[in-house]
C-alpha positions as CSV (number, residue, x, y, z in Angstrom):
1,M,-19.0,-20.2,-31.2
2,P,-21.2,-20.7,-34.0
3,D,-21.9,-24.3,-35.6
4,I,-23.9,-23.3,-38.6
5,V,-21.9,-20.1,-40.8
6,L,-24.6,-18.5,-43.1
7,A,-22.5,-16.9,-45.7
8,T,-22.8,-15.5,-49.0
9,I,-20.7,-13.0,-51.2
10,N,-22.5,-9.4,-51.9
11,A,-21.9,-7.8,-55.2
12,R,-21.3,-4.7,-53.1
13,Y,-21.6,-3.9,-49.2
14,I,-24.5,-1.8,-49.8
15,H,-26.1,-5.1,-50.5
16,A,-27.5,-7.3,-47.5
17,S,-28.5,-10.7,-48.0
18,L,-32.4,-11.0,-47.8
19,G,-31.8,-15.2,-48.3
20,L,-29.5,-15.8,-45.5
21,R,-32.0,-13.8,-43.1
22,W,-34.6,-16.3,-44.4
23,L,-32.7,-19.1,-43.4
24,F,-31.6,-18.2,-40.2
25,A,-35.0,-16.4,-39.1
26,N,-36.2,-20.3,-39.5
27,L,-33.8,-22.7,-38.0
28,E,-35.3,-22.8,-35.1
29,E,-34.2,-24.5,-32.2
30,L,-30.7,-24.3,-34.3
31,Q,-30.8,-20.4,-34.3
32,P,-28.6,-20.0,-31.1
33,Q,-25.8,-22.0,-33.0
34,A,-25.6,-20.2,-35.9
35,A,-24.1,-16.7,-37.4
36,I,-24.4,-14.6,-40.4
37,Q,-21.4,-13.2,-42.3
38,E,-21.6,-11.3,-45.3
39,Y,-18.6,-10.8,-47.8
40,C,-18.0,-9.0,-51.2
41,L,-16.6,-9.2,-54.4
42,T,-13.7,-7.1,-53.5
43,D,-13.0,-9.7,-50.8
44,R,-10.4,-12.6,-51.5
45,P,-11.5,-16.1,-51.0
46,G,-8.3,-16.8,-48.6
47,D,-9.3,-14.3,-46.4
48,I,-13.3,-15.1,-46.9
49,A,-12.1,-18.7,-45.7
50,E,-10.1,-17.3,-42.9
51,A,-12.8,-15.2,-41.4
52,I,-15.4,-18.4,-41.8
53,L,-13.2,-20.8,-39.9
54,T,-12.3,-19.0,-37.4
55,T,-14.7,-20.3,-35.2
56,K,-14.5,-23.9,-36.5
57,P,-17.8,-24.1,-37.7
58,T,-19.7,-27.8,-38.7
59,I,-21.5,-26.4,-41.2
60,I,-21.0,-23.9,-43.9
61,G,-24.3,-22.8,-45.9
62,I,-23.1,-20.3,-48.7
63,G,-25.9,-18.6,-51.1
64,V,-24.8,-18.8,-54.8
65,Y,-25.9,-16.3,-57.7
66,I,-24.6,-15.4,-61.1
67,W,-22.4,-12.5,-59.8
68,N,-20.7,-15.1,-57.6
69,A,-20.5,-18.2,-58.4
70,D,-17.0,-18.5,-59.8
71,E,-15.8,-17.3,-56.1
72,V,-17.9,-18.9,-54.4
73,R,-15.9,-21.9,-56.2
74,R,-12.5,-20.5,-55.2
75,L,-13.8,-19.9,-51.6
76,V,-14.9,-23.9,-51.3
77,G,-11.7,-25.2,-52.8
78,V,-10.0,-23.3,-50.4
79,L,-12.1,-24.3,-47.0
80,K,-12.4,-27.9,-48.0
81,R,-8.5,-28.0,-48.2
82,V,-8.1,-26.2,-44.9
83,A,-10.8,-27.6,-43.2
84,P,-11.6,-30.7,-45.1
85,A,-14.3,-32.1,-42.0
86,A,-16.5,-29.4,-42.1
87,T,-19.8,-29.6,-44.3
88,V,-20.3,-26.9,-47.1
89,V,-23.6,-26.7,-48.0
90,L,-24.4,-24.4,-51.1
91,G,-27.9,-23.2,-52.3
92,G,-29.5,-20.2,-54.1
93,P,-30.3,-20.0,-58.0
94,E,-27.5,-21.1,-59.4
95,V,-27.4,-24.4,-57.8
96,S,-30.9,-24.8,-57.8
97,H,-31.4,-25.5,-61.6
98,L,-29.9,-27.7,-64.4
99,P,-27.4,-27.5,-65.8
100,L,-24.6,-26.6,-63.6
101,R,-22.2,-24.6,-65.5
102,V,-19.9,-23.6,-62.5
103,D,-18.0,-26.6,-61.3
104,L,-19.1,-26.8,-57.6
105,S,-18.0,-30.4,-57.2
106,E,-16.3,-29.8,-54.1
107,A,-19.1,-28.2,-51.9
108,D,-20.5,-31.4,-49.9
109,Y,-24.4,-30.9,-50.5
110,L,-26.5,-28.4,-53.3
111,L,-29.8,-27.2,-51.3
112,Q,-31.8,-27.1,-54.6
113,G,-35.2,-24.8,-54.9
114,E,-36.5,-22.5,-51.6
115,G,-34.4,-23.2,-48.7
116,E,-35.5,-22.2,-45.1
117,H,-37.4,-25.7,-44.2
118,S,-34.9,-28.1,-46.0
119,F,-31.5,-26.4,-44.7
120,R,-32.6,-26.7,-41.3
121,E,-33.4,-30.4,-41.6
122,L,-30.3,-31.0,-43.2
123,C,-28.4,-29.0,-40.3
124,R,-30.4,-31.0,-37.7
125,A,-28.8,-34.1,-39.7
126,V,-25.7,-33.6,-39.9
127,L,-24.9,-32.1,-36.0
128,A,-27.1,-35.5,-35.2
129,G,-24.5,-37.2,-36.9
130,Q,-26.6,-38.6,-39.6
131,P,-26.0,-36.9,-42.9
132,P,-28.0,-37.6,-45.9
133,A,-26.4,-39.7,-48.3
134,E,-27.8,-37.8,-51.9
135,R,-25.8,-35.2,-52.7
136,I,-28.5,-33.1,-54.3
137,I,-31.2,-32.5,-51.9
138,P,-34.4,-30.7,-53.8
139,A,-36.7,-28.2,-51.7
140,A,-40.4,-27.5,-52.3
141,L,-42.0,-24.4,-52.6
142,V,-42.3,-22.6,-49.5
143,E,-45.7,-21.3,-48.6
144,P,-44.8,-18.1,-47.5
145,G,-47.3,-18.2,-43.7
146,S,-45.3,-21.0,-43.0
147,L,-42.2,-18.5,-42.4
148,K,-40.9,-16.9,-39.4
149,P,-40.2,-13.3,-40.2
150,S,-36.8,-12.6,-41.2
151,Y,-36.6,-9.0,-41.0
152,R,-35.5,-8.3,-37.1
153,F,-32.4,-9.7,-38.3
154,Y,-31.1,-6.7,-40.1
155,T,-29.4,-4.9,-37.6
156,D,-29.0,-1.1,-36.7
157,Q,-26.2,-0.7,-39.1
158,D,-28.2,-2.3,-41.9
159,L,-30.8,-0.2,-41.7
160,A,-28.5,3.1,-41.7
161,H,-26.3,2.2,-44.2
162,R,-27.6,-0.5,-46.4
163,I,-30.6,-1.7,-48.9
164,V,-33.2,-3.2,-46.7
165,Y,-34.8,-5.9,-48.7
166,V,-38.4,-7.0,-48.6
167,E,-40.6,-9.4,-50.5
168,A,-44.4,-9.1,-49.9
169,S,-44.7,-12.4,-52.7
170,R,-43.1,-15.2,-54.0
171,G,-43.5,-16.4,-57.6
172,C,-44.7,-14.5,-60.9
173,P,-47.8,-15.2,-62.9
174,F,-45.9,-14.7,-66.2
175,A,-43.5,-17.3,-68.0
176,C,-41.1,-15.2,-70.0
177,E,-38.8,-17.6,-71.4
178,F,-35.3,-15.9,-70.4
179,C,-36.4,-15.1,-66.6
180,L,-35.8,-17.9,-63.4
181,S,-39.2,-16.7,-62.2
182,S,-41.3,-17.6,-65.0
183,I,-40.4,-21.2,-63.8
184,D,-42.8,-20.9,-60.6
185,R,-45.9,-19.5,-62.1
186,R,-48.0,-19.5,-58.7
187,V,-48.1,-16.1,-56.7
188,R,-47.5,-17.0,-52.9
189,P,-48.2,-13.7,-50.9
190,F,-47.0,-13.5,-47.9
191,P,-50.1,-12.6,-44.7
192,A,-50.6,-8.8,-45.6
193,E,-51.3,-8.0,-42.0
194,A,-47.8,-9.9,-40.8
195,F,-45.9,-8.6,-43.6
196,L,-47.3,-5.0,-43.0
197,A,-46.5,-5.0,-39.4
198,E,-43.1,-5.9,-40.5
199,L,-42.5,-2.5,-42.8
200,E,-44.0,-0.8,-39.6
201,T,-41.1,-2.1,-36.8
202,L,-38.4,-1.8,-40.0
203,W,-39.6,1.7,-40.0
204,E,-39.8,2.5,-36.6
205,R,-36.1,1.3,-36.2
206,G,-35.1,3.8,-39.0
207,A,-34.9,2.2,-42.3
208,R,-35.2,4.5,-44.9
209,T,-34.3,2.5,-48.3
210,F,-36.8,-0.2,-49.6
211,K,-36.5,-2.5,-52.8
212,F,-38.9,-4.8,-52.8
213,V,-37.8,-8.2,-54.9
214,D,-41.5,-9.0,-55.8
215,R,-41.5,-9.8,-59.7
216,T,-44.2,-8.7,-60.3
217,F,-45.4,-5.8,-57.8
218,N,-48.1,-5.0,-59.4
219,A,-49.7,-8.0,-60.4
220,N,-52.3,-7.8,-57.4
221,P,-53.9,-4.0,-57.5
222,A,-55.2,-4.2,-54.1
223,T,-52.3,-5.5,-51.9
224,A,-49.9,-3.1,-53.9
225,A,-52.4,-0.3,-52.7
226,R,-51.9,-1.2,-49.3
227,I,-48.0,-1.1,-49.6
228,L,-48.1,1.7,-51.4
229,D,-50.8,3.6,-48.6
230,F,-48.4,2.5,-46.0
231,F,-45.4,4.5,-47.4
232,L,-47.5,7.5,-48.1
233,T,-48.9,7.7,-44.9
234,K,-44.7,8.5,-44.2
235,D,-42.9,11.5,-44.1
236,P,-39.8,11.6,-46.2
237,P,-37.0,11.6,-46.8
238,F,-37.0,7.6,-48.0
239,H,-36.9,5.7,-51.2
240,V,-38.9,2.7,-52.1
241,H,-38.2,0.6,-55.1
242,F,-40.6,-1.5,-56.9
243,E,-40.4,-3.8,-59.9
244,V,-43.6,-3.5,-62.2
245,I,-45.0,-5.1,-65.5
246,P,-45.9,-2.0,-67.6
247,D,-49.0,-3.0,-68.8
248,H,-50.8,-3.5,-65.7
249,F,-51.9,0.4,-63.9
250,P,-55.3,0.6,-62.8
251,D,-56.6,3.7,-61.7
252,S,-56.4,2.6,-58.1
253,L,-52.3,2.5,-58.3
254,K,-52.3,5.3,-60.8
255,E,-53.6,7.8,-58.1
256,R,-51.8,6.6,-55.6
257,I,-48.7,6.6,-57.8
258,A,-49.1,10.0,-58.6
259,R,-48.8,11.4,-54.6
260,F,-45.7,9.9,-54.4
261,P,-42.9,13.1,-53.6
262,A,-40.1,13.3,-56.0
263,G,-37.1,11.1,-55.1
264,T,-39.4,8.7,-52.9
265,L,-40.6,6.1,-55.6
266,Q,-38.1,4.2,-58.0
267,L,-40.5,2.0,-60.4
268,E,-38.5,-0.5,-62.6
269,V,-40.0,-1.4,-65.4
270,G,-39.8,-4.6,-67.5
271,I,-40.1,-3.9,-71.5
272,Q,-37.6,-6.2,-73.0
273,T,-38.4,-5.9,-75.9
274,L,-41.0,-3.6,-78.3
275,D,-41.5,-6.1,-80.6
276,A,-45.0,-7.9,-81.0
277,L,-43.4,-11.1,-82.8
278,T,-40.3,-11.0,-80.6
279,A,-42.5,-10.8,-77.8
280,A,-45.2,-13.9,-78.9
281,N,-41.3,-15.7,-79.3
282,I,-40.0,-15.8,-76.0
283,N,-44.1,-16.2,-74.6
284,R,-43.5,-12.4,-73.2
285,R,-47.1,-10.0,-73.0
286,L,-47.3,-7.1,-75.1
287,D,-49.9,-4.6,-74.8
288,M,-48.3,-1.9,-76.6
289,D,-51.2,0.3,-76.2
290,R,-51.3,0.3,-73.0
291,I,-47.5,0.2,-72.3
292,R,-47.8,3.7,-74.4
293,E,-50.4,4.8,-72.4
294,N,-49.2,4.1,-68.4
295,L,-45.6,5.5,-69.2
296,F,-47.2,8.8,-70.8
297,F,-48.9,8.8,-67.2
298,L,-46.1,7.9,-65.4
299,E,-44.0,10.3,-67.3
300,Q,-46.0,13.0,-67.2
301,R,-48.4,12.6,-64.0
302,T,-46.1,11.3,-61.6
303,K,-42.9,12.3,-59.8
304,A,-41.9,8.7,-59.4
305,H,-37.6,7.6,-61.2
306,L,-38.4,5.7,-63.8
307,H,-36.0,2.6,-65.0
308,L,-36.7,0.5,-68.0
309,D,-35.2,-2.6,-69.4
310,L,-34.8,-3.7,-72.8
311,I,-32.3,-6.6,-74.0
312,I,-30.4,-7.1,-77.0
313,G,-30.1,-10.4,-78.6
314,L,-33.7,-11.9,-78.4
315,P,-34.4,-14.5,-80.6
316,G,-35.4,-13.4,-84.0
317,E,-34.8,-9.9,-83.3
318,S,-31.8,-8.1,-85.3
319,L,-29.9,-4.5,-84.0
320,E,-32.0,-2.4,-86.2
321,R,-35.5,-3.7,-84.3
322,F,-33.8,-3.2,-81.3
323,G,-32.4,0.4,-82.1
324,H,-36.0,0.9,-83.2
325,H,-37.1,0.4,-79.3
326,L,-34.5,2.4,-77.9
327,D,-35.2,5.6,-80.4
328,T,-39.0,4.8,-79.2
329,L,-38.1,4.5,-75.5
330,V,-36.2,7.6,-75.2
331,A,-39.1,9.7,-77.0
332,L,-42.2,8.3,-74.4
333,T,-39.5,8.4,-70.9
334,S,-36.7,10.6,-69.4
335,G,-35.9,7.9,-67.3
336,E,-33.0,5.0,-67.3
337,I,-33.2,2.6,-70.4
338,Q,-30.9,0.0,-69.0
339,I,-29.3,-2.0,-72.2
340,G,-29.1,-5.7,-71.0
341,I,-27.4,-8.4,-73.0
342,L,-29.9,-11.5,-73.1
343,K,-28.2,-14.3,-70.6
344,K,-29.0,-18.0,-70.7
345,L,-29.8,-18.9,-67.0
346,S,-30.2,-22.7,-66.5
347,G,-33.6,-24.1,-65.8
348,T,-35.4,-21.0,-68.3
349,A,-36.8,-22.2,-71.9
350,I,-35.0,-19.6,-73.1
351,D,-32.6,-22.6,-74.6
352,R,-35.2,-23.9,-77.2
353,H,-34.3,-21.4,-79.2
354,D,-30.7,-22.3,-79.8
355,R,-30.7,-24.3,-82.7
356,E,-33.4,-22.4,-85.0
357,H,-31.7,-19.1,-84.3
358,G,-28.2,-20.0,-83.9
359,M,-28.1,-18.8,-80.2
360,V,-24.6,-19.0,-78.8
361,Y,-23.4,-18.7,-74.8
362,A,-20.3,-17.6,-73.2
363,P,-19.9,-20.7,-70.8
364,C,-19.1,-18.8,-67.5
365,P,-21.3,-16.4,-65.3
366,P,-22.8,-14.1,-66.7
367,Y,-23.4,-16.7,-69.5
368,E,-24.2,-13.9,-72.1
369,I,-24.9,-14.2,-75.7
370,L,-22.4,-14.3,-77.9
371,H,-23.3,-14.0,-81.4
372,N,-27.1,-15.7,-83.2
373,D,-28.0,-15.5,-86.6
374,L,-28.6,-11.9,-86.7
375,I,-26.1,-10.5,-84.6
376,A,-22.5,-11.5,-85.4
377,F,-20.2,-11.6,-82.7
378,G,-18.2,-8.6,-83.2
379,E,-21.6,-6.5,-83.2
380,M,-22.4,-8.4,-80.0
381,Q,-19.0,-7.2,-78.6
382,E,-19.8,-3.9,-79.8
383,M,-23.1,-4.3,-78.1
384,K,-21.5,-4.6,-74.6
385,R,-19.6,-1.7,-74.9
386,L,-22.2,0.2,-76.3
387,A,-24.6,-0.7,-73.2
388,R,-21.4,0.5,-70.6
389,F,-20.7,3.5,-72.2
390,W,-24.8,4.6,-72.4
391,D,-25.1,4.1,-68.3
392,L,-21.8,6.5,-68.4
393,V,-23.9,9.1,-70.3
394,Y,-27.5,8.6,-70.3
395,N,-28.1,6.6,-67.7
396,S,-25.7,8.1,-65.1
397,G,-28.1,11.6,-65.5
398,N,-24.6,13.3,-66.0
399,C,-25.4,14.7,-69.5
400,K,-29.1,15.4,-69.7
401,R,-28.5,18.3,-72.2
402,V,-25.0,16.9,-73.7
403,A,-26.4,13.6,-74.7
404,P,-29.1,14.5,-77.3
405,L,-26.2,16.7,-79.3
406,L,-25.4,13.2,-79.9
407,W,-27.7,12.3,-82.2
408,P,-28.9,15.7,-83.6
409,D,-31.3,13.6,-86.0
410,G,-33.3,12.1,-84.1
411,G,-31.6,8.3,-84.3
412,V,-30.9,7.7,-81.3
413,F,-29.4,4.1,-81.3
414,R,-27.9,5.2,-84.7
415,G,-26.4,8.2,-83.1
416,F,-25.1,6.8,-80.1
417,R,-23.9,3.9,-81.8
418,A,-21.7,6.4,-84.1
419,F,-20.1,7.3,-80.4
420,S,-19.6,4.8,-79.3
421,A,-17.6,3.3,-81.7
422,W,-15.5,6.6,-81.8
423,L,-15.2,6.3,-77.7
424,H,-13.9,2.9,-77.7
425,A,-11.2,3.5,-80.6
426,R,-9.9,6.4,-78.6
427,T,-9.8,5.1,-75.1
428,R,-9.7,1.4,-75.6
429,A,-11.3,1.0,-72.4
430,T,-15.4,0.6,-71.2
431,W,-14.0,1.1,-67.5
432,Q,-12.1,4.2,-65.0
433,I,-13.3,6.9,-67.5
434,G,-13.8,9.8,-65.0
435,L,-16.2,12.7,-65.4
436,P,-13.8,15.2,-66.5
437,R,-12.2,12.9,-69.2
438,L,-15.3,11.8,-70.0
439,A,-16.4,15.5,-70.6
440,E,-13.5,16.1,-72.7
441,L,-14.3,13.2,-75.1
442,L,-17.8,14.6,-75.0
443,F,-16.3,18.0,-76.3
444,D,-13.9,16.5,-79.0
445,Y,-16.6,14.2,-80.4
446,L,-19.2,16.9,-80.5
447,T,-16.8,19.7,-81.9
448,A,-14.5,18.0,-84.5
449,E,-16.3,14.7,-85.2
450,Q,-19.9,16.5,-85.6
451,G,-18.8,20.3,-86.1
452,R,-20.8,21.4,-83.5
453,D,-20.2,24.8,-82.3
454,Q,-17.4,25.0,-79.2
455,A,-19.7,27.7,-77.1
456,E,-22.7,25.3,-77.8
457,V,-21.5,22.1,-76.3
458,A,-19.1,24.4,-74.0
459,D,-22.4,25.8,-72.4
460,A,-24.4,21.9,-72.3
461,L,-21.4,20.3,-70.6
462,A,-21.1,23.3,-67.9
463,A,-25.1,22.6,-67.7
464,D,-24.6,19.3,-66.8
465,I,-21.8,19.2,-64.7
466,L,-21.1,22.3,-62.9
467,G,-24.9,22.3,-61.4
468,I,-23.3,20.5,-58.5
469,K,-21.3,21.4,-55.8
470,G,-17.7,19.9,-55.9
471,R,-17.6,19.3,-59.8
472,V,-15.0,20.4,-62.2
473,L,-14.8,21.1,-66.3
474,P,-11.5,20.8,-67.4
475,P,-10.1,24.0,-68.1
476,S,-9.5,23.4,-72.1
477,I,-13.5,23.3,-72.4
478,M,-13.9,26.2,-69.8
479,A,-12.0,28.3,-72.1
480,H,-15.3,28.1,-74.3
481,V,-17.9,28.6,-71.7
482,T,-19.7,31.6,-72.6
483,Q,-23.0,31.4,-70.6
484,R,-24.0,31.9,-67.0
485,H,-25.0,28.7,-64.7
486,D,-26.8,28.1,-61.9
487,G,-26.6,32.3,-60.9
488,R,-22.5,32.1,-61.0
489,R,-21.3,35.3,-62.6
490,D,-19.4,34.3,-66.4
491,L,-17.2,31.6,-66.0
492,G,-14.0,32.9,-67.3
493,D,-10.7,33.1,-66.4
494,S,-10.3,33.0,-63.0
495,L,-12.5,30.2,-62.6
496,T,-10.6,28.2,-65.3
497,R,-7.5,29.1,-63.4
498,R,-8.7,27.9,-59.9
499,Q,-10.2,24.4,-61.3
500,S,-6.8,23.7,-63.0
501,R,-5.3,24.0,-59.7
502,H,-7.9,21.2,-58.7
503,L,-7.6,19.1,-61.7
504,R,-3.8,19.1,-60.7
């Protein structure tokens, strides 16, 4: 019967909370009295509260993030009404920085900062009947070498079915004003030998999916090389994800990255903007020559899967400039390009631009920008829809041959913007558009609106979609398919009839 429950609400089941495991690992003598409980956004606050209170805990610690802040607010409301004597402690990014924009006033304590040591001390005080008088408790930065390892608290079920989050360092050497990591400019590495030993233990236990949460994995090339060497000694299948800065790939890292087999390595490359003035305005370093050189290398000489980020709404950057950046990245790489909407996170310095650039943000999570002096509210709403449709069509990988047909003159942003506007007008939705329906919409747009040959579009859709077993195309499209795909016979009337039955 635990006295301490450590809980959070993850975005999806596949995400396992590293933060809870760090807290649990460092409870020292209190660890036998504690338990970890994880939930998902699909769980109802009342059901979560019921599960947490089953053991009548004295202390309930909850991790609060941008994706679950509203749900945590509702959960705390239930907990404090059903079990008012329980001490509710909140921690995580959404309570660590001012201003606090979600009403979490019903919680007993807010732990601001890295809580591995501070949470333990707070629990000791509460269990001893000496709770602190101050509701907000600041926590100092933790030296990684002082922490007891957390990775052993991933269960075998976690290792088999969930992403294993790990970190080789904390902090970031850069000062990008939109990012919370810019607050902690000192990179604090975990002791390398001990960290590699923990990775080996995870591997021996069966972990094969690793996501590094380091903000700048390649900031220290020597340490990055040792970690890459660790995975290069392992036999696939495995998958490892790193977040990297685009202009810092010395030859020692390039040589190693080039050796990873296909399907094993994903690099999240933080671009955000390709405009020098915008980058300088938000205190972001930008070396375009190196970025082009390194993207060319990653694209042409490695099998790494690339995931690049661009942000809409940065101060001083128009939609025209953003569109130019998107066009440039599509020409430079075939990887995913994540189109993000600027968020104003508490604690970041991006708010200093509010008056000069007319930056207005939503009051609720995820605090996305509503408009600024260069992008009107209606245009920003349009861009949010465009970002969703871009994921469906481009980033999904389902439309590699069809997508370029949307921008026949090479103007990626202009062409896709026109399709996005048409798609929303046709569907009035951005979610729950299945692949067969999306194929129909693409076919209609490209043939009726652009005047493309029906057989050309149908063949491109067939090549994109039918390469994976079990996928089907609507009969209205199959009727126009003329080419053979993946060694199949001509896709004629018999296949159309089978798919028609399947679709019904």
